[in-house]
Structure formats: structure tokens, C-alpha cells
C-alpha positions in Angstrom: -7.5 -4.7 10.4 -8.4 -1.8 8.1 -12.2 -2.4 8.5 -12.2 -2.4 12.3 -12.7 1.4 12.9 -15.6 1.8 10.4 -17.3 -1.4 11.6 -16.9 -0.3 15.3 -18.4 3.1 14.6 -21.2 1.5 12.6 -22.0 -0.7 15.7 -21.9 2.4 17.9 -24.2 4.2 15.4 -26.7 1.3 15.6 -26.5 1.2 19.4 -26.7 4.9 20.1 -28.6 6.4 17.2 -31.0 3.7 16.1 -31.6 1.9 19.4 -31.4 5.0 21.5 -28.9 3.8 24.1 -26.2 6.4 25.0 -22.7 5.0 25.1 -20.4 6.2 27.9 -20.8 8.8 30.7 -20.4 11.7 28.2 -21.7 10.3 24.9 -20.8 11.8 21.6 -23.7 13.5 19.8 -25.7 11.5 17.3 -24.6 13.9 14.6 -20.9 13.3 15.4 -21.4 9.5 15.4 -23.1 9.7 12.0 -20.5 12.0 10.5 -17.5 10.0 11.8 -19.1 6.7 10.6 -19.6 8.1 7.1 -16.1 9.6 7.0 -14.4 6.3 8.1 -16.4 4.3 5.6 -15.4 6.6 2.8 -11.7 6.4 3.8 -12.0 2.6 4.1 -13.7 2.2 0.6 -11.0 4.5 -0.9 -8.1 2.5 0.6 -9.5 -0.9 -0.5 -9.6 0.3 -4.1 -5.9 1.2 -4.3 -3.9 -0.9 -6.7 -0.2 -1.2 -7.3 0.6 -1.1 -11.0 4.1 -1.8 -12.4 4.7 -1.0 -16.0 7.9 -1.6 -18.0 8.1 0.7 -21.1 10.8 1.0 -23.7 12.9 3.4 -21.6 11.5 3.3 -18.1 10.0 1.4 -15.2 6.9 3.0 -13.7 5.6 2.0 -10.3 2.3 3.5 -9.0 -0.1 3.0 -6.2 -3.1 4.1 -8.2 -5.5 6.1 -6.1 -3.0 7.2 -3.5 0.4 8.2 -4.8 1.9 9.6 -7.9 4.0 7.2 -9.9 7.8 6.7 -9.6 9.7 6.5 -12.9 13.0 4.8 -13.1 15.0 4.9 -16.4 16.0 1.4 -17.5 19.5 2.5 -18.1 19.8 3.5 -14.4 19.3 -0.1 -13.3 22.6 -1.8 -12.5 21.4 -5.2 -11.1 18.1 -7.1 -10.9 17.3 -10.2 -8.8 14.1 -12.0 -7.9 13.7 -12.5 -4.1 11.3 -13.8 -1.5 10.9 -11.6 1.5 9.1 -11.2 4.8 7.8 -7.7 4.1 6.8 -7.1 7.7 10.2 -8.0 9.1 12.3 -6.4 6.4 10.3 -3.2 5.6 7.6 -2.9 8.3 4.6 -3.7 6.2 3.0 -3.1 2.8 2.9 0.2 0.8 5.8 2.5 0.1 8.3 1.8 2.8 11.9 2.9 3.6 14.2 0.7 5.6 17.9 0.0 5.9 17.5 -2.4 2.9 16.3 0.6 0.7 12.9 1.5 -0.4 10.1 -1.0 -1.0 6.9 -0.7 -3.2 4.8 -3.7 -2.1 1.1 -4.2 -2.2 0.9 -7.9 -1.1 2.6 -11.3 -1.3 6.0 -12.4 -0.4 7.9 -12.2 -3.8 9.4 -9.4 -5.8 12.3 -8.0 -7.6 15.2 -6.2 -5.9 16.8 -3.5 -8.0 20.2 -1.9 -7.5 20.5 1.4 -9.3 23.7 2.9 -10.6 23.7 5.5 -7.9 23.7 2.7 -5.2 20.0 3.1 -4.3 18.2 -0.2 -3.7 14.5 -0.8 -4.4 12.2 -3.7 -3.7 9.3 -4.0 -6.1 6.6 -6.5 -5.1 5.3 -8.6 -7.9 3.0 -11.6 -8.5 5.2 -12.5 -11.4 8.8 -11.5 -10.4 10.6 -13.7 -13.0 8.8 -11.9 -15.8 9.5 -8.5 -14.3 13.1 -9.3 -13.7 13.6 -10.5 -17.3 12.0 -7.3 -18.6 14.3 -5.2 -16.5 17.7 -6.9 -16.8 20.2 -4.6 -18.4 21.1 -5.5 -22.0 
């Protein structure tokens, strides 16, 4: 889905700029087509390189979408409860990324498994993980 806009503009660029066929009754200038195509390809390439990184240190959990968002740091002593869960991210949170819903905040880059955290202040977090059992074991309060 993310590739549709840059691919569509690339096809328009080929049709209008390279083949010389104007598209529409009031076509966009060739310079605009070239500029928007380059811009959308740069945005697309940037977004596909984003990675979610979850690190558990001696005192904190750090969650980051490297390339897009600063990291969120959660002190380990602020975690009250930890459980591994399977989820339908689209139904529960509206999709991937950093999402807020009635179930709390979610940090999910893909997949259908993760760890649900309940913090001492009552805040709930969903952290997507390819290895939720290992993450949960590292986060469980001592």
C-alpha cells in the first residue's frame, strides 16, 4: 500500500514526460511530475527503512522506531504487570506504528504477538515483539 503513490507517479512520469502524452484536460507540468515523483520515492524509501528496536537495560525498557521517532524510556521499577498476548493490531489499535486506543498505547511494527505492560500509574502499553516470551521474562518485576 505504501508503494502505490510513488509507483503511480512513476507511471505518470513515463506516460507524460518520456512518451510525451499529456494526462488529463489540464495536465500538470513535467517539472511538477518529476519533482513529486522524486519526493514520493524519497519518502517511500525513508519509511521502508524504519525499524522498531526494543532494548531492555539494567534499569529501563527503551522502545524506538529508529528513523522516525525518538525513543520512549520506561523505568523497569515502574512496571507493575507483564503478559504475553496475541492481538489483531488493526482491530485493537487501528494499525501498525505508535497508536493510542482505549486499550492504551501500542508500539507495533508487525506481527500479531507482543507484550502488554501495566505501569504502576495505571497506563497500559502494548509492545510488539517477534520473541514476546523472552521480552516478558526480561521485564517481569523481581
